[in-house]
C-alpha positions in Angstrom: -12.5 -10.1 14.3 -12.4 -6.3 15.5 -15.4 -4.2 15.5 -15.3 -1.0 13.8 -18.8 -0.1 13.9 -18.7 2.4 16.9 -14.6 3.1 16.5 -13.0 4.2 13.5 -9.3 5.0 15.5 -8.2 1.9 13.5 -8.8 3.8 10.2 -6.0 5.3 8.3 -5.8 7.2 4.7 -3.7 6.8 1.9 -3.4 10.4 0.2 -3.7 8.8 -3.1 -7.4 8.4 -2.3 -7.3 12.4 -2.5 -5.5 12.0 -6.0 -2.2 13.1 -4.5 0.1 10.2 -6.1 -0.5 11.4 -9.9 0.2 14.9 -11.3 -2.9 17.0 -11.9 -5.3 14.8 -10.2 -7.2 15.8 -6.8 -7.8 19.2 -5.0 -3.9 20.0 -4.4 -4.1 19.9 -0.8 -1.0 20.4 1.4 0.1 17.2 3.5 -0.7 20.1 6.2 -4.2 20.0 5.0 -4.5 16.6 4.7 -3.1 15.9 8.2 -5.5 18.5 9.9 -8.6 17.1 8.0 -7.9 13.5 9.2 -7.2 14.5 12.8 -10.6 16.6 13.1 -12.0 13.4 11.6 -10.5 11.1 14.3 -8.6 8.9 11.5 -5.7 7.2 13.6 -3.2 7.5 11.0 -2.0 8.5 7.1 0.1 6.8 4.5 2.0 9.3 2.4 3.5 9.4 -1.6 7.0 10.2 -2.1 6.6 13.0 -4.6 4.3 15.1 -2.3 7.0 14.9 0.7 9.3 17.0 -1.5 12.2 16.8 0.8 10.0 17.5 4.0 10.0 14.2 5.3 10.9 14.8 8.7 8.5 18.1 9.0 5.6 16.2 7.7 6.2 13.3 9.8 6.8 15.6 13.1 3.2 17.6 12.1 1.4 14.1 11.6 2.6 12.8 15.0 1.9 16.4 17.0 -1.7 16.2 15.3 -2.0 12.7 17.0 -1.7 10.6 14.1 0.2 7.7 13.1 2.4 8.1 10.0 1.6 4.5 8.9 3.5 4.0 5.8 5.4 5.1 2.6 4.7 4.6 -0.9 7.1 3.5 -2.7 9.8 2.0 -3.9 10.9 2.3 -7.5 9.8 -0.4 -9.8 12.4 -2.7 -9.1 11.7 -5.0 -12.5 10.1 -4.7 -15.4 9.6 -2.1 -18.4 8.7 0.8 -15.7 11.9 0.5 -13.9 14.8 2.8 -14.2 17.3 1.9 -16.8 20.1 0.1 -15.2 20.6 -2.0 -12.2 22.6 0.9 -10.2 19.7 3.5 -10.7 17.1 0.9 -9.4 18.9 -0.1 -6.3 20.4 4.0 -5.6 16.4 5.3 -5.6 15.3 2.2 -3.6 17.8 3.2 -1.1 16.6 6.7 -1.4 13.0 5.6 -0.5 14.4 3.7 2.4 15.8 6.8 3.4 12.9 9.3 2.9 10.6 6.1 5.1 13.1 6.5 7.8 13.1 10.4 7.7 9.5 10.4 7.8 9.4 8.3 11.1 7.6 5.1 9.5 8.7 1.8 9.7 6.6 0.4 6.4 7.8 0.9 3.0 5.9 -0.8 0.1 7.1 -2.7 -2.6 5.2 -2.1 -6.2 7.6 -4.8 -7.7 7.5 -3.9 -11.4 6.4 -6.4 -14.4 8.5 -9.2 -15.9 11.9 -7.8 -16.5 12.3 -7.4 -20.4 13.9 -10.2 -22.4 11.9 -12.8 -19.9 8.8 -14.4 -20.2 6.5 -15.3 -17.5 7.4 -14.1 -14.1 9.3 -16.5 -12.2 13.1 -15.3 -13.6 11.6 -11.8 -12.4 10.7 -12.8 -9.1 14.2 -14.3 -8.5 15.4 -10.8 -9.9 13.5 -9.2 -7.5 14.2 -11.3 -4.4 17.9 -10.6 -5.2 17.2 -7.0 -5.1 15.0 -6.7 -2.1 17.8 -9.1 -0.2 20.5 -6.6 -1.1 18.4 -3.8 0.6 16.7 -5.4 3.4 20.1 -4.9 5.8 20.2 -1.2 4.6 16.4 -0.8 5.6 16.9 -3.0 8.6 19.4 -0.7 10.1 17.2 2.4 9.6 14.3 0.8 11.4 12.4 0.1 7.9 10.6 -2.8 7.0 9.9 -3.8 3.2 6.1 -4.6 2.5 6.0 -6.6 -1.2 2.5 -5.7 -2.5 0.8 -8.6 -4.6 -1.3 -6.5 -7.9 -4.3 -8.1 -9.8 -2.9 -10.2 -12.7 -4.7 -7.4 -15.0 -1.3 -5.3 -14.0 0.9 -8.1 -14.2 1.7 -7.3 -18.0 3.9 -4.0 -16.6 3.5 -3.4 -12.7 4.2 -6.4 -11.0 5.5 -10.0 -10.8 3.7 -11.1 -7.9 0.0 -11.7 -7.9 -0.6 -13.5 -5.2 -0.3 -13.6 -1.2 1.4 -17.1 -1.9 3.7 -15.3 -4.7 4.4 -12.7 -2.3 5.4 -15.1 0.4 7.7 -16.9 -2.1 9.8 -13.9 -2.6 9.8 -13.2 1.3 11.2 -16.8 1.6 13.7 -16.2 -0.9 15.0 -13.1 0.8 14.7 -14.5 4.3 15.1 -11.2 6.2 13.0 -10.4 9.4 11.9 -7.0 8.1 10.3 -8.0 4.7 6.9 -9.2 5.0 3.8 -8.4 2.3 1.1 -6.0 2.0 -2.7 -6.9 1.6 -4.8 -4.9 -0.5 -8.6 -5.8 -1.0 -8.4 -4.2 -4.6 -5.6 -6.7 -5.8 -6.3 -9.7 -3.9 -10.6 -10.2 -3.1 -10.6 -12.6 -6.2 -8.3 -15.1 -4.5 -10.1 -18.0 -3.1 -6.8 -19.2 -1.7 -6.1 -16.0 0.1 -7.4 -17.1 3.8 -5.6 -20.5 3.9 -2.2 -18.8 2.4 -2.2 -16.5 5.2 -3.2 -19.1 7.9 -0.7 -21.3 6.7 2.2 -18.9 5.7 1.4 -15.5 6.8 1.4 -15.2 10.5 3.5 -12.2 12.0 4.4 -11.2 7.8 1.5 -9.1 7.2 2.5 -5.4 7.6 -0.2 -3.4 6.0 -4.0 -4.1 5.1 -5.1 -1.3 2.6 -9.2 -1.2 1.7 -11.1 -0.1 -1.0 -13.6 -2.0 -3.7 -13.5 -3.5 -7.0 -16.5 -2.2 -8.9 -18.5 -4.7 -11.2 -18.0 -2.3 -14.4 -14.6 -1.1 -13.6 -13.7 1.4 -16.5 -9.9 1.3 -15.8 -7.9 -1.2 -14.3 -5.5 1.1 -12.6 -8.0 4.4 -12.1 -11.2 3.4 -11.1 -11.6 1.6 -7.8 -14.3 1.8 -5.9 -15.5 3.4 -2.6 -15.7 0.5 0.2 -19.2 -1.2 -0.6 -19.5 0.3 -3.9 -18.4 -3.1 -5.5 -18.1 -6.5 -5.2 -15.3 -7.7 -2.7 -16.1 -9.3 0.4 -14.5 -6.9 2.7 -15.0 -8.3 6.1 -14.0 -11.7 5.0 -11.0 -10.6 3.7 -10.4 -8.3 7.1 -11.0 -11.5 8.9 -8.6 -13.5 6.9 -5.8 -10.8 7.3 -6.7 -10.6 11.3 -7.1 -14.0 12.0 -3.3 -14.3 10.4 -2.4 -11.6 13.4 -2.7 -8.5 11.9 -4.1 -5.9 14.2 -2.7 -3.0 12.8 -4.4 0.2 11.1 -6.7 -0.4 8.1 -5.4 2.1 5.0 -8.1 3.3 2.3 -6.3 3.8 -0.9 -8.8 4.6 -3.7 -7.4 5.4 -7.1 -10.5 7.1 -8.8 -9.6 9.6 -11.6 -13.5 10.1 -12.7 -15.1 9.7 -9.5 -13.5 10.5 -6.0 -10.8 12.4 -6.8 -13.2 15.2 -8.5 -15.2 15.3 -5.5 -14.5 17.5 -2.4 -12.0 16.2 0.0 -14.1 16.6 3.1 -16.9 14.9 1.5 -14.6 11.9 0.3 -13.0 11.7 4.1 -16.4 11.7 5.5 -17.7 9.1 3.2 -14.7 6.9 4.0 -15.6 7.0 7.9 -19.2 6.1 7.3 -18.2 3.3 5.2 -15.4 2.0 7.2 -17.8 1.7 9.9 -20.8 0.2 8.1 -19.1 -1.9 5.3 -15.6 -2.8 6.4 
């Protein structure tokens, strides 16, 4: 396993950590301010959210690379299934294609998929996983032509009512198997899988070469909001080093992306403090 205690060049920021994925949150920094602050602190890369790009994908991607940073990924596709998805399949697929185009213009090769929950009128998740696999399969070739990989991200079962129909790495890999496209893999987010005692075995037997991203944060013991109260690394109950070991043992050697949704704590603090704390915790806790 890599040693981060003296080196954080493999550290990446997901801009959600500064509140930039939700209207009315965070300090309102521009992408340029975020890029400059990350470069100044020796970060290795940044993952952006679609809403902050505002049609400036090419410009922001170029600015990021000029600062010596990698554009690690783009968040995210539209929900592809479930009650939060757009009203019709054509609308879903059109926005799916737009998100792929935006990732390509930004110059990143990883687009995260947060799937959406069970399809209205269905029960359980298996039928929705089939619908999900079909929609991903129909977009995979379009993404491949543009140099974009699609990363299916399993979410905590606590979000399964409306935000996800895949809750474990095994679920995500089952959908990958059904899609059967070389540019479709998975993203592992500590917040969503820390509890899964089968994760290491699943990744060891099925995850080789299929992990496209690794996201860091922590699960607070007394979390107050399933969506918006993630912990800073070291403040919660997740075994961060064991989780990273499982991911790296399965062959992942990319950047580690800090993604903390924290409406009442970290999003209220000065961005400079948040970025500095991340560096310290990355070196000591991850």
